Steps between C-alpha positions, in 0.01 A plus 500: 500500500654584834411796720824663387432460128139615547624809688642642175155587368466878470850575633756731339780345298813476714742436211432840338728432202557837326345518153325165554273526806138573409423620857157335480407322825223317312771297323707420812572135575746323726815430296729216603859448403475275196752251636627469144755225472401354835160355407337645811264780596633697797308563822271801534769674705705510176255705298332835479209709383538578131289657227443299184768692307775457760399134544537439125849653498611311813374168362662565161174519303589851382814703438525874557674670209575864421613585147537129431736435791427305815484740793536253786748216540395181678700623801306831499170311495611265777601795718166678446318173572674452835452866594127458435497178703656685793236775482226238475630311805468819705136532390434132580648547848273802560200297381594221742548249219867449586595484864849565632613299799 
């Protein structure tokens, strides 16, 4: 684990996916972009703090349905992922784990 991935412990979920997020900081981990189709795991600067429920949706392990219909498209999920990454980067900068030059 890196200092950045370890920093997720106890933090609030930054993805906050409506109807999915469990808002439980005890389940927060550092979620990376899956790199699906590229065979790589992205750098820690391409990830964010996510609760277990948001992480499962982002990684495709779960689908959020309402009345039998998918609520979020892959594009919706990607947008919420990158918004959460942006919020996480601001936290990492404040913690001194990412330095701007």
